[in-house]
C-alpha positions, 0 to 999 in steps of 0.5 A: 829920787825914783827913776821911772822909765816909760814904755810907749810914747804915744799921746798918753805916754808922752804926757806921763813922761812930761809929768814924771820929768816935772815931778820933784821926787821922780826922774825920767830914766828913759823911754822906749817905743816900737815906733822909733821916731816917737821915742826919739822925740820924747827922749830928745825933748827931755834929754834922756836915754832912748832904750833899744828895747823893752828888755833893756828897760827891765834889765837896766840897773838905772831904772827903779820903776816902769810906766806901761803906756803901750798897746793893751795886748802888751800889758800882761807880758810887761807886767810879768816882766816887771815883776820878775825884774823887781821893778815897780809897775804903773800900767795904764788900763785895762790890764788886758781885754781877756779876763782869762789872761788877767786871771792867769797872770794873777796866778803867776804873780801871786805873792810878789811884793812888787808895787803894781798900780793901775791908771784909773785916774778919775779917782784922783780928780780934785772935785771927785775926791772932794765929793767922796770926802764929803760923803765919808764925813757924813755930810750927805748921810747914808749913800744911796746912789752914785750917778756918773756921766761920761761922754767923749767930745767925738768918736775915736778913729775907726782903727782905734774903735776896732781894736778897743775891746768895745766901749765897756772895756775901753771907756766905761771901765773908768767909770766902773772903777770910779763907781766901785770906789765911791760905793765903798762896796763890791758890786753884786749885779749889773744891768746894761743897755747899749745903742748904736746912735752915733755911728751905727754902721761902725758899731755893727761891724765891731759888734759894739755900742756908742751909747750906753747906760749901766746900773750897778747894785751892791748887796746892800742895795746901793746903786750906781748909774753910768751914762756914756756916749762916744760923742757929745757935741758940746765937749767932754762931759764929766760929772759925778753925783753922790746922793744920800739920805741927808743930801747930795754932792756934785763934782761938776764939769770943768770949763775953759774959763770961769767967766759967765756972761749975763747980757740982754739977749741971754744970761748965764752964758759960760765958756765951753767945756774942756775938750778932752781927757788930758786937759780935763784930768791933768791935775789928777794925772799929776796926783797919780804919779805923785802917789805912785812915787810915794808908794815906792819911796815909803813902801806903802800900798798903791791906791789902785792895784792889780785887783782893782783892774781885774774887777773893773774888767769883770764888770765890763764883761758883765755889761756886755753879757747883760746887753747881749742877753737882755738881763741882770747879770750877777758878778758871780757869773763872770770869770 
């Protein structure tokens, strides 16, 4: 039984605490949040310890692993603290908004044998995983293109947007990791375009974009195309397409139910899309925790590691550079 404590009891931290508590080979060892009422609520719901500080979590002999779901600026320090305490670490993305801080941490923890897993949950979506397996099995021949559509149902609160690090580090970073995973090769060059169409005033103030298109290219010529929007009127739009020399596989959107209506007035009427990321990716979040537990128990490599998080941030930075300079950016230029 792996004893996991959760740092951060916001929306995603609460979800992770619930999933850990429900896992048959994990135990929720306790929680901590600087916002005490949030920690109290989660600790009370699961009847677990509410730690007085993050330091108490890392020093506790009753904790085997720590799940970091706190604000992004805390991630580097908590990962390093976990490595020093020899606790397995699961950290939500991104590692940090600064590649320099990530690279410095990489040097400091080099050689450590503590598992560090990053929360790129879309790799574990059942549909995405089945599409990838079909590709690996040769069903579509040689992979030529990956097409990822990811659009949020509504713009996040302004306070969140202002500290998010920008759309490429906050939102697109999930798709950049997924693209790397599907391509099976490292990205050599990035071209990106950004527009301010949903809330131009806010995006201008934050020097950010709410509507973007990214093209990734490997040295062998494989391509990945990512389209993002901060607002889709019809719901949470999450699709993946793998196109190859012999065919194509598609991982489609999830709907609230599978009913399709065919009426005199219209045909093919379907239920709305699931609304947001926790609902859409809940089975993947459960799979993710299971793989983390499995890596700890069986001393296996984590499926998504620190270096994956670092490279995803490099790709996000390349996107910003491409938009700013209006050109293709080679990844060798970054960091």
